[in-house]
C-alpha positions in Angstrom: 6.5 12.9 -2.3 3.0 11.3 -1.9 1.6 9.9 -5.1 -1.6 12.0 -6.2 -3.3 8.9 -7.5 -3.2 6.6 -4.6 -1.7 8.4 -1.8 1.3 6.1 -1.4 4.4 7.9 0.0 6.9 5.5 -1.8 7.7 7.2 -5.1 10.7 7.5 -7.3 12.0 10.1 -9.3 12.4 8.7 -13.1 13.6 11.8 -14.8 14.9 15.1 -14.1 15.2 18.2 -16.0 16.2 21.8 -15.9 13.8 24.5 -17.9 15.7 26.5 -20.5 16.1 29.7 -17.6 17.8 27.2 -15.3 15.2 28.4 -12.6 12.8 25.5 -12.4 13.5 21.6 -12.0 10.8 19.4 -13.6 11.0 15.9 -12.0 9.1 13.0 -13.5 8.2 10.5 -10.6 6.7 6.9 -10.7 4.8 5.6 -7.7 6.0 2.1 -6.5 2.7 1.2 -5.3 0.5 2.0 -8.2 3.0 2.4 -11.1 1.3 5.7 -12.4 3.7 8.3 -13.4 3.3 12.2 -12.5 5.0 15.4 -12.8 6.3 17.8 -10.1 8.0 21.2 -10.5 10.5 22.7 -8.1 11.4 26.2 -7.8 13.4 28.9 -5.4 10.7 30.6 -3.2 11.2 34.1 -3.3 9.7 36.3 -0.3 9.5 40.1 -1.4 8.7 42.3 1.3 5.5 43.6 2.7 4.3 47.0 1.6 3.7 49.1 4.4 0.8 51.9 3.5 0.7 55.5 4.6 -1.9 54.6 7.3 0.2 51.7 8.8 -1.5 48.7 7.0 0.7 46.0 5.6 -0.3 44.2 2.3 1.3 41.6 0.3 3.5 43.0 -2.5 1.7 42.8 -5.7 3.5 42.7 -9.0 0.3 43.3 -11.0 0.0 46.5 -8.9 3.2 47.5 -9.6 2.8 47.0 -13.3 -0.6 48.8 -13.5 1.0 52.0 -11.9 3.6 51.9 -14.7 1.2 51.2 -17.3 -1.2 54.0 -16.2 1.6 56.7 -16.2 3.0 55.1 -19.7 -0.4 55.1 -21.2 -0.3 56.4 -24.9 3.5 56.9 -24.5 6.0 55.0 -27.2 7.6 52.8 -24.6 8.1 49.2 -25.5 6.3 46.7 -23.4 9.8 44.7 -23.0 11.1 48.1 -21.3 8.2 48.3 -19.1 8.7 44.5 -18.2 12.5 45.2 -17.6 11.5 48.0 -15.0 9.3 45.9 -13.1 12.1 43.1 -13.0 14.3 45.7 -11.8 12.3 47.0 -8.9 11.6 43.7 -7.8 15.4 43.0 -7.7 16.2 46.1 -5.7 13.8 45.0 -3.3 15.0 41.4 -3.2 18.6 42.4 -2.9 17.9 44.9 -0.1 16.8 42.1 2.0 14.2 43.9 4.1 10.9 42.6 5.2 8.9 45.4 4.9 9.0 48.5 2.5 7.0 51.6 2.6 4.8 52.9 -0.3 7.0 56.1 -0.2 10.0 54.1 -1.0 8.4 51.9 -3.5 7.1 55.1 -5.2 10.6 56.5 -5.5 12.0 53.1 -7.1 8.8 53.5 -9.8 9.5 57.3 -10.3 13.3 56.4 -10.6 12.5 53.5 -13.6 10.0 55.9 -15.1 12.7 58.9 -15.4 14.8 56.4 -17.2 11.8 55.1 -19.7 9.8 58.1 -20.3 10.2 62.0 -19.1 6.4 62.7 -19.5 5.4 59.4 -17.8 7.7 60.5 -14.9 6.0 63.8 -14.8 2.5 62.2 -14.9 3.5 59.9 -12.0 5.2 62.5 -10.0 2.3 65.0 -10.2 0.0 62.4 -8.2 2.7 60.7 -6.1 4.0 63.9 -5.0 1.0 65.7 -4.6 1.9 69.0 -6.2 0.2 71.7 -4.5 1.1 74.3 -7.1 2.4 75.3 -10.5 5.8 76.1 -9.1 6.4 72.5 -7.7 5.2 71.1 -11.0 7.7 73.6 -12.8 10.5 72.4 -10.7 9.7 68.5 -11.6 9.5 69.5 -15.3 13.0 71.3 -15.1 14.4 68.5 -13.3 13.9 66.2 -16.5 14.3 68.9 -19.2 17.4 68.6 -21.1 18.1 72.5 -21.4 18.1 72.7 -17.5 20.9 69.9 -17.1 23.0 71.9 -19.4 23.5 74.7 -16.9 
């Protein structure tokens, strides 16, 4: 590791520690040329898939956009922030475990709907009405019946 102060490549690790979550290594280093100390961090690089839009354009996966979609659907709904955070993590884990280099916006939308269905039925319907672009009241009614407790007993 190159020294950030003098540029020398002769540095030594003085101390190594794992963070509480166990996913980051903190290393204290000492430059053998100028005797200054500095800290480096090491963590696994995780590659989420590219998102393929309906028009074929590809874009980087954005955790912020995913969270914003969930937040918009859940606006003014009684869902704890921790539950929304967990949903974001669940979606990211599904994408990572699939091992695909690309994911379509359709697949991503379905994952969001699955999480919203678990979190809040009203938010699920809100998201579905925009995502599925309901053309008539019947399509909207079918979606409501899908999450309605009384229709699942039949």
